[in-house]
C-alpha positions in Angstrom: 179.3 109.6 -193.3 175.5 109.6 -193.1 173.9 111.0 -190.0 171.9 108.5 -188.0 168.1 109.0 -188.1 166.8 111.1 -185.3 163.3 109.6 -185.2 161.8 106.2 -184.5 161.2 104.7 -187.9 158.8 102.0 -186.7 156.6 104.7 -185.0 156.7 106.8 -188.1 155.7 103.9 -190.2 152.9 102.9 -187.8 151.4 106.4 -188.0 151.9 106.6 -191.8 150.3 103.2 -192.3 147.2 104.3 -190.3 146.7 107.5 -192.2 147.1 105.7 -195.6 144.8 103.0 -194.3 142.1 105.5 -193.3 142.4 107.9 -196.2 143.8 105.8 -199.0 146.9 106.5 -201.0 145.3 109.1 -203.3 143.5 110.8 -200.4 146.7 111.2 -198.4 148.9 114.2 -199.0 152.5 114.7 -197.9 151.1 117.3 -195.6 148.9 114.7 -194.0 151.9 112.4 -193.5 153.9 115.2 -192.0 151.1 115.9 -189.6 150.5 112.2 -188.8 154.2 111.3 -188.2 155.3 114.6 -186.7 158.3 114.6 -189.0 159.4 117.3 -191.4 159.0 116.9 -195.1 162.7 116.6 -195.7 163.0 113.9 -193.0 160.3 111.9 -194.8 162.0 112.4 -198.2 165.4 111.5 -196.8 164.1 108.3 -195.1 161.7 107.1 -197.7 162.4 108.9 -201.0 158.9 110.0 -201.8 155.2 109.3 -201.1 155.3 106.1 -203.0 158.4 104.9 -201.1 156.7 105.8 -197.8 153.6 103.9 -198.9 155.6 100.9 -199.8 157.3 100.9 -196.4 154.0 101.5 -194.7 152.4 98.6 -196.5 155.3 96.3 -195.5 154.7 97.5 -191.9 151.0 96.7 -192.3 151.9 93.2 -193.5 154.2 92.7 -190.5 151.3 93.8 -188.3 149.0 91.3 -190.0 151.6 88.6 -189.7 151.7 89.2 -185.9 147.9 89.0 -185.7 148.0 85.8 -187.8 150.7 84.1 -185.8 148.2 81.4 -184.6 147.6 80.5 -188.3 151.3 79.5 -188.6 150.9 76.5 -186.3 150.6 73.1 -187.9 147.6 72.6 -185.6 145.8 75.6 -187.0 142.3 74.9 -188.5 138.9 76.4 -188.7 138.7 77.8 -185.2 142.0 79.7 -185.7 140.8 81.1 -189.1 137.6 82.3 -187.4 139.5 84.0 -184.6 142.0 85.6 -187.0 139.1 87.1 -189.0 137.4 88.4 -185.9 140.7 89.8 -184.6 141.3 91.7 -187.8 137.8 93.1 -187.7 138.4 94.3 -184.1 141.7 95.9 -185.2 140.0 97.7 -188.1 137.3 99.0 -185.7 139.9 100.1 -183.1 141.8 102.1 -185.7 138.6 103.3 -187.4 140.0 102.2 -190.8 136.8 100.6 -192.1 138.3 97.8 -194.1 141.5 95.9 -195.0 144.2 98.3 -196.2 144.9 96.1 -199.2 141.2 96.1 -200.2 140.9 99.9 -199.8 144.1 100.4 -201.9 142.7 98.0 -204.5 139.9 100.5 -205.2 142.2 103.6 -205.0 143.5 105.4 -208.0 146.9 104.4 -206.8 146.3 101.0 -208.4 147.3 102.7 -211.7 150.8 102.6 -210.4 152.3 99.2 -211.3 154.6 99.0 -208.3 151.7 99.7 -205.9 149.5 97.3 -207.8 152.1 94.6 -207.6 152.5 95.1 -203.8 148.7 94.9 -203.3 148.4 91.8 -205.4 151.3 90.0 -203.8 150.1 90.8 -200.3 146.6 89.6 -201.0 147.9 86.5 -202.6 150.0 85.8 -199.5 146.8 85.9 -197.3 144.9 83.6 -199.7 147.9 81.1 -199.7 148.0 81.2 -195.9 144.2 80.5 -195.7 144.6 77.6 -198.2 147.4 76.1 -196.1 145.3 76.2 -193.0 142.3 74.8 -194.8 144.4 71.9 -196.1 145.5 71.2 -192.5 141.8 71.3 -191.4 141.0 68.9 -194.2 143.7 66.5 -193.1 142.2 66.5 -189.6 138.7 65.8 -190.8 137.3 69.3 -190.2 136.5 69.5 -193.9 135.3 66.9 -196.4 138.2 64.7 -197.7 137.9 66.2 -201.2 137.9 69.8 -202.2 139.8 72.7 -203.7 141.6 74.5 -200.8 142.5 77.4 -203.1 138.9 78.0 -204.1 137.8 77.8 -200.5 140.6 80.2 -199.4 139.4 82.7 -202.1 135.8 82.3 -200.7 137.0 82.9 -197.2 139.1 85.9 -198.2 136.0 87.3 -199.8 133.9 86.6 -196.7 136.5 88.2 -194.5 136.5 91.4 -196.5 132.7 91.4 -196.9 132.3 91.3 -193.2 134.1 94.7 -193.0 131.4 96.1 -195.3 128.7 94.4 -193.3 130.0 96.2 -190.1 130.4 99.5 -191.8 126.8 99.4 -193.0 125.4 99.0 -189.5 125.4 95.3 -188.7 126.0 94.3 -185.1 128.9 92.2 -183.9 126.4 89.4 -183.3 125.2 89.6 -186.9 128.8 89.6 -188.1 129.7 86.6 -186.1 126.6 84.8 -187.3 127.5 85.5 -190.9 131.0 84.2 -190.3 129.8 81.1 -188.6 127.5 80.4 -191.5 130.4 80.8 -194.0 132.5 78.4 -191.9 129.6 75.9 -191.8 129.4 76.2 -195.6 133.1 75.3 -195.8 132.4 72.2 -193.8 130.0 71.0 -196.5 132.0 72.2 -199.6 133.4 69.6 -201.9 
């Protein structure tokens, strides 16, 4: 019979996700993960298999964290104000954890993307966000917040790009007021897109 785990898996995944988020997959060693989680190597291997297994679990944990942050977007009433607040909330979370950008985007530029499983996880997770944005934009269109005609998928891709570009803007010294002004300009652009 297998012994029960003697550690809090959620807490270990939270700590692993943050270290992967800050340092990237390639820049994070097993030693870093041992130090961040407070677990022994063998406990990590027993629980997650290997570094890639732990990264996959940490990425799933990151997605769950994002889903909780995005809960207001799930409402059938969600529209442009909720998208705006979600983007600002995610930027605040990146700042709080000193991670600098979305974990998916950072991983997309990591040598880890040569691994097909990690690449598939990143692509699917990013696609999920763009689909969510498109759904909310479609709801906003139905309520008259956007012009009656337009391609919600294209606008969602644009908003996903803006969202991640705002992280770069902040990391290169822009103030929060400048970031909010840029976001507001992007949302105003959506209101006139056909």
